[in-house]
N, C-alpha and C positions, 0 to 999 in steps of 0.2 A: 484377103490380105496379101499384098505383094511383099515377098520376103527378100527381094533382091535390093539390098541397101547398098548404096555407093558412098562411102564416107567422104571422100574428097569433094565430090560434086555436091553432096548435101551440105557440107560445111561452107562451100562457096555460096550456095543459095542462102544459108543461114546468116552470113554476114551482110546480106543485102544486095548481092549481085545476081540478077536473074541470069540463068543460062539461056543459050539460044532456044528459040521457040521449038526447034526440031529436037532438042535434047531431052527426049522423053525418058532418059535413064535416071533423071532425078525423081526418086520415088518416095512418097511419104508412106510410112507404115501405119495404116489406118488402125486406130485403136491402141497403138503402141505408145509407150511413154518416152518423151523426149529426154535427151541427155540433160543433166544438170550443169554441165560445163558451160562456160560463158562463150557460146558460139558466135555472139555478135562481135567478139574481138577478132580482128583479122590476123590470125596466127595459125600455127599448125595443129590440127586435131585429126586424129585417125581413129577408126573404130571398126567394130564387127558386131553383127547381130547374133543373138542366141541361136536363131535358125541356121545361120551359116556355121557357127561352131559345131552344132549337132550334125550338120551335113558333111563337113569337111575335115574336122579335127578330132583326133583320138583324145578325148578330154575326160579324165577322171577327177581332176581338181580344177577349181575355178581359175587358177593362174594359167592353165593350159590355153585359155581363150586368147592370151597375149602372145602365143608362140610365134606367130608370123607377122606381127606388127613391126614396123621399121624401128631399128636401133634398140629394141628391147630384148632383154634376156632375163629369165627367172632361173636362179640356181636351184632348181628342183632336182634332188638327188634320186628320189624314189617316190612312188605313188604314196601320197599321204605324208609327205615331208612337211612337218608342222613347225620346225624350229630353225631351218636353215635356208628356206626358199626366198632369197633376197632378190629384189627387182633391180636390174641394172639398166641404165639409159645411156644417152649419147656420151656424156662426160662423167658418168658415175659408174663405178664397178660394183661387183656383187659382194663387196664388203661394206658398202655404204647404204644401209637400209633406211637411214634417216634423211636421205636426199631424194625421197619421193613420197608421195601421199596416195593412199588407196582408200576409196570410199565405196560403200554399198548403200544405195538409197539415202545418201547424205550422211550416213553414219561412218565415223572414222574407224578404219580397220588397221591403219598403220600403227605399229607398236613403237611409240616415241619415248619409251622408258629408257632406251639405250640405242646404240648404233652398232650394227654388225649382224653376224649370222644368227645369233640367238634372240634377236629382236625383230623378227620378220612380221610382215602383215598377217593378220588373222584370216588367211584365205579360207579356212574351214567354215567360216560363218556364211559362206556362199557356196552353193552347189552348182555344177554346170547346168543341171536341168532347170534351175529357176532363173537363169540369166535371160533377160530380154535383150540387152545390149550392153556393150562395154566400150567406152571411149577413152582416149588418152590425149591430154593436153601436154605438149612438149615444151618444157621450160617454164620459168617463173614469170609469165607475161600477164597474169591476172592478179589484180590487187586483192581479190577475194580469198587468196590462199597464202598461208604462212611461208616462210623461207624454205621450209622442207620441200616445197614444190620446185626447187631448182632443177631437179632432174626431170620429173614428170608427175602429172596428176592423173590417176586412174579412177574412172567413175563407172561402177557397176550399177545398172538398173535392173531390178528383178521383176518378175511377173506380177501383175495385178489384173485379175480377170474382169471381163465385161459380161460374162455369162458362165454357166456351169462348165467346168472343165476338170478332168482328172488325168493323171499320168502315173505310170509305173515303169521302172527300168531295172533290169538285172544285168550286171556286167561281170566279166571275168578277165583276169590279166595274168600273164606268166612270162618269165624270162629265165634264160640260162646265164650263169655268171661264171666266168673263167678268168681268174686273175691270181698271180703268184701261185700258191698251192691250193687255192680255193676253187673247187669245181662243183657247183651246186645249182639247184633250180629253186625259184621263188615264185609264188603265186599269190594272188589276191582276188577278192570279190567285193562287189558293191551292190547294194540295193537301195533304191530311192523311190519315193512315192509322193505325190502332191495332189492337193484338192483345193479348188477355189470356186467362188461364185460371186455374183452381184445381184442384190435384190433392192431395187429402189436406190436409196441414197447410201446403202451400206454394201461394201465389198470386202471380201476376206480371202485369205490364202494361207494354207498350211503346207509345209514342206518337211519331209522326214527322210533321213538317209542313214545308212550304216556302211562303213568301209572297214574291211579286214584285210590288211596288206602286209605281206612279208617282203621287205626290201632286201637288197643285196648287202653284204658287208660294206661298210663305208669308212672303216678305219682299220689300221693294222699296227700291231705291236712291233717295235723295231729297236735295234741297237746299232749305233755307229761302230764299225770295225775298230776304229781308233780308241774307243772307250774300253775295249777288252784288255785284260791284264794277263801277262804271261806268268803263271805261278812260279814262285821260287821253290827250290828243293825244300820239302817239308811242309809247304803250304797246301791248303785244300785246293784241289784242282777244279772242283765243281762236278756235277753230274754230266758225263758225256752225252750229248744229244745229237740227233740227226733231224733233218727236215727244214732247217733254216734256209731261206731263199736269199741268195746274194743279189744285191741290186745297188743302184746309185740314188741318193737322195736328191732333192731339187737343186742343191748347190753342187752336185756332181761328186759328192763324197761317198765312199763305199759304206754300205750298211747292210744289216741282215733284217729281213722281214720274218718275224717269228710266228705270226698267226693273225687271224682276222678278229676284229672286234666290232662292236656297234652294228650288228646285224639286227635290224629293228622289226619287230612285229607290232604294228600299231592297229588298234581297234578304235575307230572314231564313230561317235554317234552325233548326229546333227538334227536339230529341230528348230523350226522357225514358224512363227505365227504373225500375220500382218492383218491389220484392220484399217480401213479407210471409210470415213463418213462425210458425206457432203452436207454440211450444215446449211448451206445455201447454194444456189447455182454458182457462186464465185468463191466460196470458202470451204476448204477441206481440212479435216483433222485426220492424222495418220499415226498409227502406233505399230512398232515392230518389237517383237520379243525373239531373241535368238539364244540358243543353248547349244553348247558344244562340249562333248566329253571325250576324253582320250585315255586309254590304258595302253601303255607302251612297255615292251620288254626288249632290252638290248642284250643280245647273246654274243658269246665269244667262242673261238675255236683255235686251239693251239696247233701249230704245225709240228711242234717239237715232240720227239719221241726218245725215251731212254732205251737202254739195251734190251729191255723186255717188251718194247713196243708200247709202253704206257705213255699217255700224254703228260707233258710237263708244263706247269703254269706258274711255278714259284721256286724260290731258292736260288742257289748258285748253280750255273750251268757252264759247260765247256763246249765251245764250238771251235774246231780246228786248232786246239791247243791253247785257246785263250778263254779266260774266265770272265763271265758276265753275271750280274745279279738281276734276277727278275723281281721287280717291285710289285706290291699289291695292285697298283694302278695299271700295270702292263696288260693284265688279263682281267679287268674288272667289268662285270656286267652292270646293268643299270635298269631301273624301273621308274616309270612315271605314272602318276594318277592325277589327271587334270580335269577340271570342270569350270568352264567360263560361261558367263551370262552377259548378254548385251540387250540394252533397251534403247529405243529411239522414239521420240515423240515430236510431232511438228503440227503447226497450224499455219495454213498457207492460203493466200488468195490467188486466183488464176483467171481473173476476168480480162476482158478486152479493153478495159479502161486505161487511163493514163498512169495509174499507180497501183502496184501490187506489193505485198509484203509477206514475210515469212518469219516465224519464230520457231526455232528447233533446238532440241537438246538430246544428248545421248550419253549413255554410261556403258563402259566396258569393264567388267569386274572379274578378277581372278578369284572366284568363290572358293575354289580348291586348286592348289597347284603344288604337288608334292613330287620330289625327285629323290631317288634312293640309289646310293652307290656303296659297294663294299670297301672296307678298309683293311680287311684281314681277319681270320679266325671267326668268321660269321658275323663280325661287327660291321658297322657302316655309318655313313652320314646321311641324314635326312634334311633336305633343303625345302623349306616351306616359303613359297612366294604368295600365299594367300593374303588378300587385302591389296595387292597391286592392281593397277588398272588406270583408266583415264576417263575423263568426262569432258563434254563440250557443250557450249551454249552459244547460240548465234541469233542475231536479229538482222534481217536483210530487207532492203527496200529496192524497188525498181520503178523508175519514173520515166515515162516517155514524154519529153517536153517537145511537143509538136512532132513534125515528120523528120526533123533533122537530128534530134538528140535522144539518146537512151542513157539514163544515168543510173548507176548502181551504187549503193552505199550500204554500210553495215557495221556492226560491232560484234566482237567475238571474244570468247574466253575458253581456253583449253587448259585443263589441269592433268598432270601425270603424277601418279603416286607409285613409287617403287618400294617394295617391302621384301626383304630377304632375311630369313632366319635359319641358321644351320645348327643342328644338334647331332650328337653321336648317339647311336642306338645299339643295343646288344644284339638285336636281330635286324640285319639290314633290309630284309625282305618285308617284314611285318612289324618291326618295332616302332613304338611311339615314345614321345617324351625324350628322356635322355639328357645327357650333359650338354650344356651350351658350348658351341664351337665358335660361332661368329654371328654378327648382325650387321646388316647394311641397309640403310633406309635413305630416302631422299624424295623431294618433290620439286616439280617445276610448274610454272604457270605462265601462260602467254595471253595477254590482253591486247586486242587489236581494234583499230578503227581504220576503215578504208572507204575510198570513193573512186569511181572511174566513170568517165563520160565517153560514150561512143557516138560520134556524130558524122553525118554525111556532109562533106565539104562541097561536093558537087555530084553530078550523076555518076561520075566515074571514080570518085575519091571518097574514102572512108577512113576515119582516124579514131584512135582511142588514147586517152591520157588517164593514168591512174596513179594513186598515191596511197601507201599503206604505212601506218604508224603502229609500232609494236612496243609494248612494255613487257619485258621478260623478268621473271623472278625465279630464283632457285633457293629453296629454304628447307629446313628440317633435315638436312643431311647429317647422318650420324653413322658411326662404325664402332664395332667392338670386336675383340678377339676372345680367346678362351676365358679370360678373366671376367668377362661379362660386364665390363665397364664401358659404357657408351661415351664416346668422344665426339663432340660436335664439329661439323665443318662450318666455315663462315658462310652466311647467307649472301646472295648476290642479287643485284637489280641493275638492269641495263635497258636502254631505249634505242630504237633505230627507226629510220625512215627508209622506205623502199619505193622509189618511183617506177612507173611502167609506161611504155608508149608503143603504139603500133600504127601502121599506115598501110593502106591497100589502094592500088590503082588498077582499074579494069581497063586494060589496053584495048581490047576488042571483045567480041562475043566469046572467044575461047581462052584468051590469055589474061592472067591476073598476076600482078607483082605485089608482094607483101614484105614489109619490114617490121621487126619487133625487137624491143629491147626492154630489159628489166633488171632490177637489182633484187637480190635475195639475201636475207640474213638468216643463217641456220644456226640457232643457239645450241650450246652443249646440252645433251640429255643428262638426266640425273646420274646414269651409270658412268658417263664420261667425266662429269665434273666432280662428283663425290667419289674420288678414287684414292688409293693409297694403302699403306699398311701401318701397323702400330709397332713402335719401338720405344721402350721406356715410357709408356703412357703418353706418347706423342704420335700424331699422324705424320708420317713421312712419305716420300715418293709420291707427292701430289703437287698439282699446280693450281692454287686457289685463284689465280688470275687468268685461267684458261679463257681464250677469246672466242667469240663466235666466228663461224665461217661467213665471209662476205663475198658474194659472187655477182659479177656483172655478166649477163648473158644476152646474146643477140643472134638474130637469124635474118636472112634475106632469102625470099622464096619466089620462084617463078613456077606457075602452075598452068597447065593446058588441059581444058576439059571440053570434050565433045560427046556426041551421042555414043561413040564407040568406046570411050573410057577416059582415063586421066593419066597425066604424067606430071610429077612434081620434082623439082630440084631445089634443095635448101642448103645454103651456106650457113654454118653456125659457128659460134665462138663463145668461149667462156673463160673468164679470168677470175680465179678464186684466191683470195688472200686468207691466211690463217686456217687452212683446211685442217680438219681434226683427224689425226691418225695416231695409232700406237707406234711409238718410237723408243729406241734405247735411251733411258735416263742415266743408267750406270751400266757397267759391264754385265750385270746379271738381272737388271730390272727394266722392264718396258712399261711405259705409261702413255696415256693420251696426251699429245702435245700438238702445238700448232705448226703446220708446214707453211713457210712464208708465202709462197705463191705457186699456183699451178695454172698453166695456160693450155687451153684446148682449142684447136681449130679443126674444122671438118666439113664434109660434104655428105648430104643424105639424098639419095635418089629413091623415088617411090613410083610405082606404076600399077594401074588396075585396068582391066578390060574384060568385058563380057561379049559373048558371041563373036570371039575373035578367031580368025582362021577357019574354024568350022562351027556349025551350029551346036550350041550346048556347052562350049568350052569357055571357062573363065580363068583368067590369069592374074595373079598379083605377085609383085616382087619388090625387093628393096635392096639397096647397097649403101653402106655407111663407111666412110673413111674418117677416122678421128686421130689427130696428132696431139696427144695429151702428155705434156711434160712438166716435170717439177723444175721451176726456174729459180727458186730461192728456198733455202731451208737451213737456218742456222743450227737447228737441233741435230741435223744429220747431213753435213756437207757432202758426203759421198753420194747422196741421192740427187744432187743438183744435175740437171741435164738428162736424168733417167725418166722412163715412162711411168705415168701414174699407174699404180697397181690395178690389175684386172680391167683395164680399158684397152681392148685390142685396137690395132690400126684399122683392121677390116672386119666388117660384119656383113652378112648377106643372107637373104632367104628368098625362097620362091615357092609358090603354091599354085598348082594347076588342078582345076576341078572340072570334070566332064560329066554332063548329064545325058543319059540315054533315055529318052522318053520321060514318063512320069515316075518310073520305078527305080532306075539305077543311077547311082552317083559314084564315080571313081575319082580319087584324089591322090596326087603325088606331090610331096613337099620336100624341100631341101633347106637345111640350116647350116650356116658356116660362121665360124669365128676364128680370127687369126691368133697369132702368138700373143701370150699375155705373161705378165709377171705377177707374183704375189707379194713381193717385197718392194719397199721404197727405193732401195739402191739397186734393184734388178739383179740381185745376187743369186737368183734361182733360175738359171737357164734351162734346167732339165724339167720341163713341165709334165712329161709323160711318166709320172710316178706319184706315189702317195705323198700328199702335201704340196704337189706341184699344181700349176695352172697351165693347161695345154690348149692348143688349137684343136679344132674339130670340124668335120664335115659329115653330117648325118642326113639320111633320107628317111622319109615317113610315107606310108601308104595307107589308104582307107577305102573300103568298098562298102557301100550302103545300099540296101534294097528295101523298098517300101512295098509291102504286100498289098496293103489297102490303106484306107484312111486311118485305121486304128493301129496296125501292126507294122513295125520296122525292125530290121536286123542289120547289124554292122559287124565288120571284122577289120582290124587294122594292125599295122606293125609300125612301131616307132624304132628308130635306129636300125633300119633294115640292113644296112651294111655292117652292123655289129662293131661300130667304132668304139675303141677304148679311150675315153677321154676323162679329164680331171678338172675339178675346181677345188683343190685341197683333197676332197673326197672323190671317189669314182662316181661318175654318172651311171645310170642304168645302161646295160647292154641291150642287145636285141630283145624287144618286148612285144609280145603278141597280145592283143585284146579282142574281145568279142562282147556284143551286147544285144539285148532284145528289149524293145520298148513298146508299150501300149499307150495310146492316146485316146481318150474318150471324145 
């Protein structure tokens, strides 16, 4: 098996353009599974193999495989970050989780119950050790995907053996954390094992892992200096305290940092079983069962000390002569108990004939999803999201009409069910039942028909035309407050058409030019649409006519591929109307509203080369420039002309990997992101603080030694230069990892 996969060159070959006869760098991975992305469409697809991830990247979580791909960034705050690791792409920031799609073996991992930090892809359903390859389609250029593909489509393919194989890996990680008055060390460990085999028509795979990770504090209790009150004579002055750290908030206002919160200890268990059976030489049935469990404890640490040196976490306090009141939420810990189950079933033909088809379905179920927070005096609230989840059903066909045409078509249905029930409990750590606090439910359904035809116009020309029709429904929305009286939202039904087009011209044996364009309609999620509060038995602060995001995206690419490597330049643009963002509705209330128009224009450069300069050296790098601005917004005129939140002008990364013989591999990587804003009106210029969004430049290193065919050891450091950088929460500081792996 040759493991040196070259994504750009392979994709060029996949769309039907043969590389030069001497370009032996186009390698097929014998026995490997091909990507499920539509590689026949002449547009940008990048990827990496699992072998390259293992060789070059310090990967504890599956999203780490994307770390050095062009224009992508995952807002992963700590190892095992299960609820805030949002994927950002060219024109979408780390607050827009619903503007990308993530799949594993055709099963939807994207959490489209809502949009934002708490609705991230279910990365934990894939472990790094089971990845065979991961590929990314940039933009909404395939009719086979819903409008959520406007940013990117990520496709994980996991291992399926052709013979008996077994693997085991033990990993350790640690970091020192130094921020404000927190000076601490945090460590984690991970164990994974897998076993698989093929006997005749039946193949199977079992993957197990456990992660026990102690992340750094990711939130901080704070008070604006201006909110303090100077006590009048005779008034209670509050308990005099020391330890508060003076700082400036993202808007540049003076505030005190009072202590750290949200220091997460997460223990995650993962299990997956996969079966595949060849019913005939051309018909295969596959089944996947995934299980993920998480116990998380969120700890707090007050910096405040009274005159006796005791920690202070509640009541009235006095800092520098001003009185402040600590609320129960300022130093509130939290606990989570989650158990999610995933099923996937498919029946697929894979013959060499002119017609192939597939029918596939999947279910993702929150079988248990409990979150606990204290509210004071040992009491607390219990949030139960059990019953939430999503399901998909699709029927696809692929027809080769002679040598010139390849036609794809299909029908799809995707359902999302959001269930949230909050009760108050006498014991916030272990209490059950209790008094009703609130309920929030809602469903969405997307039914789609699509077709696209890729045909060769001439030996040097290839084109694709596609069309997608979608019917979106939102129904069953309901909300209640403490009175436990459910109030319904209005049901919605909308339809939309999304055309797609792409064209490629092979100028000569090395140069190819490609152009792609597509429309994407990203409908509101249940959490976005069914919003509001209850006043006098009426739902207020809501927009029942919230419109879908509608984006036109295009790119123009020139790519040069030779035996030495590849270079790509892509001009891209996106125009989005009615973008969905939280905006001020009143002086005190923010709700999801439509932003009139956002325009993004940019340039992406990507390079890959092997055996360059010296034998054994591989280089890959990318540079992205994105000018993303709000050009119309009636709901918030002050945002017009400002940059789209969390989309930096500049992004770059580079990865150099050097092989010494058959045993040693050394890797050095650099990741850069320019200045960003977290608000629509860019009123947060101070990014280097809690709740800010900062620029960063970090370096990573990895050294891997292969003792023999069975045993491999690695040591690595992420954020070697110990950069302190933020995306509302602080990212991890210098992190050292080590692992030992056995392969049968």
